[in-house]
N, CA, C, O and CB atoms as a CASP TS submission, in Angstrom:
PFRMAT TS
TARGET T0000
AUTHOR 0000-0000-0000
METHOD Language model
MODEL 1
PARENT N/A
ATOM      1  N   MET     1      24.682  16.051  -3.313  1.00  0.00           N
ATOM      2  CA  MET     1      23.612  15.486  -4.105  1.00  0.00           C
ATOM      3  C   MET     1      23.446  16.211  -5.437  1.00  0.00           C
ATOM      4  O   MET     1      23.220  15.586  -6.474  1.00  0.00           O
ATOM      5  CB  MET     1      22.321  15.527  -3.328  1.00  0.00           C
ATOM      6  N   ALA     2      23.561  17.524  -5.394  1.00  0.00           N
ATOM      7  CA  ALA     2      23.428  18.285  -6.632  1.00  0.00           C
ATOM      8  C   ALA     2      24.545  17.930  -7.594  1.00  0.00           C
ATOM      9  O   ALA     2      24.329  17.861  -8.804  1.00  0.00           O
ATOM     10  CB  ALA     2      23.431  19.789  -6.347  1.00  0.00           C
ATOM     11  N   ASP     3      25.734  17.705  -7.064  1.00  0.00           N
ATOM     12  CA  ASP     3      26.874  17.346  -7.924  1.00  0.00           C
ATOM     13  C   ASP     3      26.611  16.017  -8.632  1.00  0.00           C
ATOM     14  O   ASP     3      27.058  15.831  -9.763  1.00  0.00           O
ATOM     15  CB  ASP     3      28.183  17.259  -7.092  1.00  0.00           C
ATOM     16  N   ALA     4      25.910  15.108  -8.005  1.00  0.00           N
ATOM     17  CA  ALA     4      25.608  13.810  -8.627  1.00  0.00           C
ATOM     18  C   ALA     4      24.744  14.021  -9.878  1.00  0.00           C
ATOM     19  O   ALA     4      24.966  13.371 -10.900  1.00  0.00           O
ATOM     20  CB  ALA     4      24.883  12.866  -7.614  1.00  0.00           C
ATOM     21  N   TYR     5      23.775  14.911  -9.800  1.00  0.00           N
ATOM     22  CA  TYR     5      22.940  15.213 -10.978  1.00  0.00           C
ATOM     23  C   TYR     5      23.786  15.845 -12.096  1.00  0.00           C
ATOM     24  O   TYR     5      23.626  15.517 -13.272  1.00  0.00           O
ATOM     25  CB  TYR     5      21.772  16.168 -10.585  1.00  0.00           C
ATOM     26  N   TYR     6      24.678  16.747 -11.707  1.00  0.00           N
ATOM     27  CA  TYR     6      25.549  17.366 -12.691  1.00  0.00           C
ATOM     28  C   TYR     6      26.467  16.340 -13.330  1.00  0.00           C
ATOM     29  O   TYR     6      26.652  16.348 -14.547  1.00  0.00           O
ATOM     30  CB  TYR     6      26.365  18.476 -12.053  1.00  0.00           C
ATOM     31  N   ALA     7      27.045  15.458 -12.526  1.00  0.00           N
ATOM     32  CA  ALA     7      27.907  14.404 -13.073  1.00  0.00           C
ATOM     33  C   ALA     7      27.099  13.495 -14.017  1.00  0.00           C
ATOM     34  O   ALA     7      27.583  13.111 -15.082  1.00  0.00           O
ATOM     35  CB  ALA     7      28.544  13.565 -11.919  1.00  0.00           C
ATOM     36  N   GLY     8      25.899  13.165 -13.624  1.00  0.00           N
ATOM     37  CA  GLY     8      25.053  12.355 -14.507  1.00  0.00           C
ATOM     38  C   GLY     8      24.800  13.033 -15.839  1.00  0.00           C
ATOM     39  O   GLY     8      24.823  12.394 -16.891  1.00  0.00           O
ATOM     40  N   LYS     9      24.563  14.319 -15.784  1.00  0.00           N
ATOM     41  CA  LYS     9      24.307  15.100 -17.009  1.00  0.00           C
ATOM     42  C   LYS     9      25.530  15.130 -17.908  1.00  0.00           C
ATOM     43  O   LYS     9      25.396  15.107 -19.132  1.00  0.00           O
ATOM     44  CB  LYS     9      23.889  16.535 -16.658  1.00  0.00           C
ATOM     45  N   VAL    10      26.732  15.182 -17.319  1.00  0.00           N
ATOM     46  CA  VAL    10      27.962  15.175 -18.103  1.00  0.00           C
ATOM     47  C   VAL    10      28.286  13.788 -18.663  1.00  0.00           C
ATOM     48  O   VAL    10      28.642  13.647 -19.833  1.00  0.00           O
ATOM     49  CB  VAL    10      29.116  15.668 -17.251  1.00  0.00           C
ATOM     50  N   ILE    11      28.160  12.780 -17.823  1.00  0.00           N
ATOM     51  CA  ILE    11      28.554  11.432 -18.217  1.00  0.00           C
ATOM     52  C   ILE    11      27.492  10.713 -19.078  1.00  0.00           C
ATOM     53  O   ILE    11      27.827   9.982 -20.011  1.00  0.00           O
ATOM     54  CB  ILE    11      28.841  10.613 -16.977  1.00  0.00           C
ATOM     55  N   PHE    12      26.228  10.933 -18.749  1.00  0.00           N
ATOM     56  CA  PHE    12      25.120  10.288 -19.448  1.00  0.00           C
ATOM     57  C   PHE    12      24.120  11.341 -19.947  1.00  0.00           C
ATOM     58  O   PHE    12      22.978  11.354 -19.488  1.00  0.00           O
ATOM     59  CB  PHE    12      24.415   9.267 -18.519  1.00  0.00           C
ATOM     60  N   PRO    13      24.517  12.219 -20.871  1.00  0.00           N
ATOM     61  CA  PRO    13      23.623  13.321 -21.269  1.00  0.00           C
ATOM     62  C   PRO    13      22.260  12.887 -21.775  1.00  0.00           C
ATOM     63  O   PRO    13      21.272  13.584 -21.545  1.00  0.00           O
ATOM     64  CB  PRO    13      24.278  14.130 -22.324  1.00  0.00           C
ATOM     65  N   GLU    14      22.183  11.769 -22.449  1.00  0.00           N
ATOM     66  CA  GLU    14      20.881  11.312 -22.961  1.00  0.00           C
ATOM     67  C   GLU    14      19.920  10.896 -21.824  1.00  0.00           C
ATOM     68  O   GLU    14      18.717  11.147 -21.898  1.00  0.00           O
ATOM     69  CB  GLU    14      21.089  10.128 -23.924  1.00  0.00           C
ATOM     70  N   LYS    15      20.455  10.275 -20.804  1.00  0.00           N
ATOM     71  CA  LYS    15      19.631   9.828 -19.687  1.00  0.00           C
ATOM     72  C   LYS    15      19.238  10.965 -18.780  1.00  0.00           C
ATOM     73  O   LYS    15      18.248  10.863 -18.056  1.00  0.00           O
ATOM     74  CB  LYS    15      20.351   8.778 -18.894  1.00  0.00           C
ATOM     75  N   PHE    16      20.004  12.066 -18.802  1.00  0.00           N
ATOM     76  CA  PHE    16      19.738  13.200 -17.926  1.00  0.00           C
ATOM     77  C   PHE    16      19.323  14.430 -18.750  1.00  0.00           C
ATOM     78  O   PHE    16      19.453  15.557 -18.272  1.00  0.00           O
ATOM     79  CB  PHE    16      20.983  13.519 -17.067  1.00  0.00           C
ATOM     80  N   LYS    17      18.825  14.228 -19.981  1.00  0.00           N
ATOM     81  CA  LYS    17      18.520  15.350 -20.849  1.00  0.00           C
ATOM     82  C   LYS    17      17.393  16.225 -20.302  1.00  0.00           C
ATOM     83  O   LYS    17      17.302  17.403 -20.649  1.00  0.00           O
ATOM     84  CB  LYS    17      18.157  14.846 -22.218  1.00  0.00           C
ATOM     85  N   ASP    18      16.543  15.667 -19.461  1.00  0.00           N
ATOM     86  CA  ASP    18      15.448  16.454 -18.890  1.00  0.00           C
ATOM     87  C   ASP    18      15.814  17.112 -17.561  1.00  0.00           C
ATOM     88  O   ASP    18      14.963  17.741 -16.933  1.00  0.00           O
ATOM     89  CB  ASP    18      14.238  15.575 -18.695  1.00  0.00           C
ATOM     90  N   ILE    19      17.045  16.978 -17.132  1.00  0.00           N
ATOM     91  CA  ILE    19      17.513  17.545 -15.860  1.00  0.00           C
ATOM     92  C   ILE    19      18.296  18.829 -16.107  1.00  0.00           C
ATOM     93  O   ILE    19      19.222  18.855 -16.918  1.00  0.00           O
ATOM     94  CB  ILE    19      18.390  16.524 -15.096  1.00  0.00           C
ATOM     95  N   ASP    20      17.923  19.877 -15.413  1.00  0.00           N
ATOM     96  CA  ASP    20      18.690  21.118 -15.382  1.00  0.00           C
ATOM     97  C   ASP    20      19.400  21.120 -14.040  1.00  0.00           C
ATOM     98  O   ASP    20      18.745  21.288 -13.012  1.00  0.00           O
ATOM     99  CB  ASP    20      17.772  22.409 -15.576  1.00  0.00           C
ATOM    100  N   PRO    21      20.724  20.939 -14.010  1.00  0.00           N
ATOM    101  CA  PRO    21      21.445  20.840 -12.729  1.00  0.00           C
ATOM    102  C   PRO    21      21.274  22.058 -11.833  1.00  0.00           C
ATOM    103  O   PRO    21      21.266  21.917 -10.610  1.00  0.00           O
ATOM    104  CB  PRO    21      22.908  20.629 -12.987  1.00  0.00           C
ATOM    105  N   VAL    22      21.138  23.235 -12.397  1.00  0.00           N
ATOM    106  CA  VAL    22      20.957  24.437 -11.575  1.00  0.00           C
ATOM    107  C   VAL    22      19.579  24.390 -10.884  1.00  0.00           C
ATOM    108  O   VAL    22      19.469  24.634  -9.683  1.00  0.00           O
ATOM    109  CB  VAL    22      21.093  25.734 -12.451  1.00  0.00           C
ATOM    110  N   LYS    23      18.558  24.080 -11.648  1.00  0.00           N
ATOM    111  CA  LYS    23      17.205  23.997 -11.079  1.00  0.00           C
ATOM    112  C   LYS    23      17.149  22.866 -10.032  1.00  0.00           C
ATOM    113  O   LYS    23      16.554  23.019  -8.966  1.00  0.00           O
ATOM    114  CB  LYS    23      16.141  23.754 -12.211  1.00  0.00           C
ATOM    115  N   LYS    24      17.777  21.743 -10.361  1.00  0.00           N
ATOM    116  CA  LYS    24      17.776  20.609  -9.432  1.00  0.00           C
ATOM    117  C   LYS    24      18.491  20.984  -8.138  1.00  0.00           C
ATOM    118  O   LYS    24      18.055  20.624  -7.044  1.00  0.00           O
ATOM    119  CB  LYS    24      18.448  19.374 -10.075  1.00  0.00           C
ATOM    120  N   SER    25      19.611  21.725  -8.285  1.00  0.00           N
ATOM    121  CA  SER    25      20.347  22.189  -7.103  1.00  0.00           C
ATOM    122  C   SER    25      19.468  23.054  -6.222  1.00  0.00           C
ATOM    123  O   SER    25      19.451  22.879  -5.004  1.00  0.00           O
ATOM    124  CB  SER    25      21.599  22.968  -7.516  1.00  0.00           C
ATOM    125  N   ASP    26      18.740  23.982  -6.816  1.00  0.00           N
ATOM    126  CA  ASP    26      17.855  24.859  -6.039  1.00  0.00           C
ATOM    127  C   ASP    26      16.726  24.056  -5.383  1.00  0.00           C
ATOM    128  O   ASP    26      16.309  24.385  -4.272  1.00  0.00           O
ATOM    129  CB  ASP    26      17.264  25.966  -6.943  1.00  0.00           C
ATOM    130  N   GLU    27      16.228  23.018  -6.042  1.00  0.00           N
ATOM    131  CA  GLU    27      15.221  22.158  -5.418  1.00  0.00           C
ATOM    132  C   GLU    27      15.827  21.494  -4.163  1.00  0.00           C
ATOM    133  O   GLU    27      15.201  21.469  -3.103  1.00  0.00           O
ATOM    134  CB  GLU    27      14.709  21.072  -6.437  1.00  0.00           C
ATOM    135  N   ILE    28      17.011  20.978  -4.296  1.00  0.00           N
ATOM    136  CA  ILE    28      17.670  20.302  -3.181  1.00  0.00           C
ATOM    137  C   ILE    28      17.974  21.303  -2.057  1.00  0.00           C
ATOM    138  O   ILE    28      17.690  21.019  -0.894  1.00  0.00           O
ATOM    139  CB  ILE    28      18.974  19.610  -3.660  1.00  0.00           C
ATOM    140  N   TYR    29      18.541  22.459  -2.383  1.00  0.00           N
ATOM    141  CA  TYR    29      18.826  23.478  -1.383  1.00  0.00           C
ATOM    142  C   TYR    29      17.551  23.950  -0.708  1.00  0.00           C
ATOM    143  O   TYR    29      17.531  24.155   0.505  1.00  0.00           O
ATOM    144  CB  TYR    29      19.552  24.657  -2.016  1.00  0.00           C
ATOM    145  N   SER    30      16.503  24.122  -1.470  1.00  0.00           N
ATOM    146  CA  SER    30      15.235  24.559  -0.872  1.00  0.00           C
ATOM    147  C   SER    30      14.695  23.528   0.105  1.00  0.00           C
ATOM    148  O   SER    30      14.170  23.884   1.160  1.00  0.00           O
ATOM    149  CB  SER    30      14.198  24.831  -1.960  1.00  0.00           C
ATOM    150  N   PHE    31      14.822  22.257  -0.240  1.00  0.00           N
ATOM    151  CA  PHE    31      14.344  21.194   0.653  1.00  0.00           C
ATOM    152  C   PHE    31      15.181  21.134   1.931  1.00  0.00           C
ATOM    153  O   PHE    31      14.640  21.006   3.029  1.00  0.00           O
ATOM    154  CB  PHE    31      14.380  19.830  -0.066  1.00  0.00           C
ATOM    155  N   LEU    32      16.494  21.227   1.781  1.00  0.00           N
ATOM    156  CA  LEU    32      17.395  21.075   2.916  1.00  0.00           C
ATOM    157  C   LEU    32      17.555  22.348   3.738  1.00  0.00           C
ATOM    158  O   LEU    32      17.630  22.291   4.966  1.00  0.00           O
ATOM    159  CB  LEU    32      18.735  20.625   2.433  1.00  0.00           C
ATOM    160  N   LEU    33      17.609  23.517   3.054  1.00  0.00           N
ATOM    161  CA  LEU    33      17.923  24.777   3.731  1.00  0.00           C
ATOM    162  C   LEU    33      16.761  25.753   3.787  1.00  0.00           C
ATOM    163  O   LEU    33      16.804  26.744   4.517  1.00  0.00           O
ATOM    164  CB  LEU    33      19.072  25.433   3.054  1.00  0.00           C
ATOM    165  N   GLY    34      15.730  25.469   3.016  1.00  0.00           N
ATOM    166  CA  GLY    34      14.588  26.381   2.992  1.00  0.00           C
ATOM    167  C   GLY    34      14.685  27.500   1.983  1.00  0.00           C
ATOM    168  O   GLY    34      13.745  28.283   1.845  1.00  0.00           O
ATOM    169  N   ASN    35      15.815  27.603   1.259  1.00  0.00           N
ATOM    170  CA  ASN    35      16.022  28.641   0.272  1.00  0.00           C
ATOM    171  C   ASN    35      16.778  28.117  -0.933  1.00  0.00           C
ATOM    172  O   ASN    35      17.637  27.248  -0.786  1.00  0.00           O
ATOM    173  CB  ASN    35      16.762  29.803   0.883  1.00  0.00           C
ATOM    174  N   PRO    36      16.476  28.628  -2.138  1.00  0.00           N
ATOM    175  CA  PRO    36      17.248  28.240  -3.339  1.00  0.00           C
ATOM    176  C   PRO    36      18.534  29.053  -3.383  1.00  0.00           C
ATOM    177  O   PRO    36      18.494  30.217  -3.781  1.00  0.00           O
ATOM    178  CB  PRO    36      16.412  28.461  -4.655  1.00  0.00           C
ATOM    179  N   VAL    37      19.639  28.507  -3.003  1.00  0.00           N
ATOM    180  CA  VAL    37      20.895  29.258  -2.848  1.00  0.00           C
ATOM    181  C   VAL    37      21.960  28.909  -3.883  1.00  0.00           C
ATOM    182  O   VAL    37      23.136  29.207  -3.671  1.00  0.00           O
ATOM    183  CB  VAL    37      21.453  29.019  -1.479  1.00  0.00           C
ATOM    184  N   TYR    38      21.577  28.281  -5.004  1.00  0.00           N
ATOM    185  CA  TYR    38      22.600  27.904  -5.987  1.00  0.00           C
ATOM    186  C   TYR    38      23.391  29.108  -6.448  1.00  0.00           C
ATOM    187  O   TYR    38      24.617  29.043  -6.546  1.00  0.00           O
ATOM    188  CB  TYR    38      21.961  27.218  -7.187  1.00  0.00           C
ATOM    189  N   GLU    39      22.712  30.206  -6.733  1.00  0.00           N
ATOM    190  CA  GLU    39      23.407  31.381  -7.277  1.00  0.00           C
ATOM    191  C   GLU    39      24.512  31.847  -6.303  1.00  0.00           C
ATOM    192  O   GLU    39      25.615  32.178  -6.739  1.00  0.00           O
ATOM    193  CB  GLU    39      22.391  32.541  -7.544  1.00  0.00           C
ATOM    194  N   GLN    40      24.226  31.874  -5.019  1.00  0.00           N
ATOM    195  CA  GLN    40      25.232  32.283  -4.040  1.00  0.00           C
ATOM    196  C   GLN    40      26.347  31.265  -3.949  1.00  0.00           C
ATOM    197  O   GLN    40      27.516  31.634  -3.834  1.00  0.00           O
ATOM    198  CB  GLN    40      24.599  32.482  -2.671  1.00  0.00           C
ATOM    199  N   MET    41      25.996  29.961  -4.001  1.00  0.00           N
ATOM    200  CA  MET    41      27.006  28.911  -3.958  1.00  0.00           C
ATOM    201  C   MET    41      27.917  28.999  -5.211  1.00  0.00           C
ATOM    202  O   MET    41      29.132  28.828  -5.113  1.00  0.00           O
ATOM    203  CB  MET    41      26.323  27.507  -3.866  1.00  0.00           C
ATOM    204  N   ALA    42      27.323  29.261  -6.357  1.00  0.00           N
ATOM    205  CA  ALA    42      28.105  29.394  -7.588  1.00  0.00           C
ATOM    206  C   ALA    42      29.051  30.584  -7.509  1.00  0.00           C
ATOM    207  O   ALA    42      30.193  30.516  -7.963  1.00  0.00           O
ATOM    208  CB  ALA    42      27.177  29.542  -8.799  1.00  0.00           C
ATOM    209  N   LYS    43      28.566  31.664  -6.930  1.00  0.00           N
ATOM    210  CA  LYS    43      29.399  32.849  -6.761  1.00  0.00           C
ATOM    211  C   LYS    43      30.573  32.552  -5.821  1.00  0.00           C
ATOM    212  O   LYS    43      31.700  32.963  -6.096  1.00  0.00           O
ATOM    213  CB  LYS    43      28.559  34.024  -6.217  1.00  0.00           C
ATOM    214  N   ASP    44      30.325  31.855  -4.736  1.00  0.00           N
ATOM    215  CA  ASP    44      31.366  31.568  -3.743  1.00  0.00           C
ATOM    216  C   ASP    44      32.297  30.443  -4.185  1.00  0.00           C
ATOM    217  O   ASP    44      33.492  30.489  -3.891  1.00  0.00           O
ATOM    218  CB  ASP    44      30.728  31.205  -2.413  1.00  0.00           C
ATOM    219  N   TYR    45      31.776  29.431  -4.887  1.00  0.00           N
ATOM    220  CA  TYR    45      32.576  28.219  -5.156  1.00  0.00           C
ATOM    221  C   TYR    45      32.736  27.909  -6.657  1.00  0.00           C
ATOM    222  O   TYR    45      33.370  26.910  -6.997  1.00  0.00           O
ATOM    223  CB  TYR    45      31.932  27.025  -4.465  1.00  0.00           C
ATOM    224  N   GLY    46      32.194  28.714  -7.543  1.00  0.00           N
ATOM    225  CA  GLY    46      32.429  28.503  -8.959  1.00  0.00           C
ATOM    226  C   GLY    46      31.294  27.911  -9.752  1.00  0.00           C
ATOM    227  O   GLY    46      31.234  28.131 -10.962  1.00  0.00           O
ATOM    228  N   GLY    47      30.406  27.186  -9.152  1.00  0.00           N
ATOM    229  CA  GLY    47      29.250  26.636  -9.858  1.00  0.00           C
ATOM    230  C   GLY    47      29.607  25.559 -10.863  1.00  0.00           C
ATOM    231  O   GLY    47      30.758  25.136 -10.968  1.00  0.00           O
ATOM    232  N   PHE    48      28.604  25.128 -11.592  1.00  0.00           N
ATOM    233  CA  PHE    48      28.779  24.115 -12.597  1.00  0.00           C
ATOM    234  C   PHE    48      29.388  24.736 -13.825  1.00  0.00           C
ATOM    235  O   PHE    48      28.956  25.804 -14.259  1.00  0.00           O
ATOM    236  CB  PHE    48      27.461  23.436 -12.927  1.00  0.00           C
ATOM    237  N   LYS    49      30.395  24.082 -14.402  1.00  0.00           N
ATOM    238  CA  LYS    49      31.064  24.571 -15.586  1.00  0.00           C
ATOM    239  C   LYS    49      31.246  23.413 -16.552  1.00  0.00           C
ATOM    240  O   LYS    49      31.165  22.248 -16.162  1.00  0.00           O
ATOM    241  CB  LYS    49      32.418  25.224 -15.234  1.00  0.00           C
ATOM    242  N   LYS    50      31.491  23.737 -17.801  1.00  0.00           N
ATOM    243  CA  LYS    50      31.739  22.709 -18.783  1.00  0.00           C
ATOM    244  C   LYS    50      33.017  21.962 -18.432  1.00  0.00           C
ATOM    245  O   LYS    50      34.046  22.563 -18.125  1.00  0.00           O
ATOM    246  CB  LYS    50      31.826  23.311 -20.188  1.00  0.00           C
ATOM    247  N   LEU    51      32.928  20.636 -18.486  1.00  0.00           N
ATOM    248  CA  LEU    51      34.070  19.772 -18.190  1.00  0.00           C
ATOM    249  C   LEU    51      34.627  19.179 -19.456  1.00  0.00           C
ATOM    250  O   LEU    51      33.872  18.767 -20.337  1.00  0.00           O
ATOM    251  CB  LEU    51      33.679  18.662 -17.224  1.00  0.00           C
ATOM    252  N   ASP    52      35.919  19.132 -19.558  1.00  0.00           N
ATOM    253  CA  ASP    52      36.577  18.474 -20.668  1.00  0.00           C
ATOM    254  C   ASP    52      37.080  17.112 -20.182  1.00  0.00           C
ATOM    255  O   ASP    52      38.015  17.033 -19.385  1.00  0.00           O
ATOM    256  CB  ASP    52      37.747  19.349 -21.231  1.00  0.00           C
ATOM    257  N   LEU    53      36.453  16.054 -20.668  1.00  0.00           N
ATOM    258  CA  LEU    53      36.788  14.712 -20.209  1.00  0.00           C
ATOM    259  C   LEU    53      37.704  13.939 -21.160  1.00  0.00           C
ATOM    260  O   LEU    53      37.862  12.724 -21.042  1.00  0.00           O
ATOM    261  CB  LEU    53      35.533  13.938 -19.999  1.00  0.00           C
ATOM    262  N   THR    54      38.301  14.667 -22.102  1.00  0.00           N
ATOM    263  CA  THR    54      39.209  14.000 -23.043  1.00  0.00           C
ATOM    264  C   THR    54      40.573  13.829 -22.384  1.00  0.00           C
ATOM    265  O   THR    54      40.994  14.648 -21.567  1.00  0.00           O
ATOM    266  CB  THR    54      39.337  14.812 -24.375  1.00  0.00           C
ATOM    267  N   LEU    55      41.238  12.772 -22.748  1.00  0.00           N
ATOM    268  CA  LEU    55      42.577  12.489 -22.230  1.00  0.00           C
ATOM    269  C   LEU    55      43.610  13.246 -23.071  1.00  0.00           C
ATOM    270  O   LEU    55      43.426  13.428 -24.275  1.00  0.00           O
ATOM    271  CB  LEU    55      42.868  10.951 -22.241  1.00  0.00           C
ATOM    272  N   PRO    56      44.688  13.680 -22.431  1.00  0.00           N
ATOM    273  CA  PRO    56      45.709  14.404 -23.206  1.00  0.00           C
ATOM    274  C   PRO    56      46.418  13.551 -24.229  1.00  0.00           C
ATOM    275  O   PRO    56      47.295  14.041 -24.941  1.00  0.00           O
ATOM    276  CB  PRO    56      46.722  14.988 -22.287  1.00  0.00           C
TER
END
């Protein structure tokens, strides 16, 4: 679910300009797991990074 917000932010930045994917991730993790664990997930799996969507 957190990835969907991040994808929305990358694909439709104007529509998701008020969304911080890291904060949204912690909201989702807190709801599902009881703790905001984005920082640990980013450390273990890389976290959200800038994507280059241009074709070669």
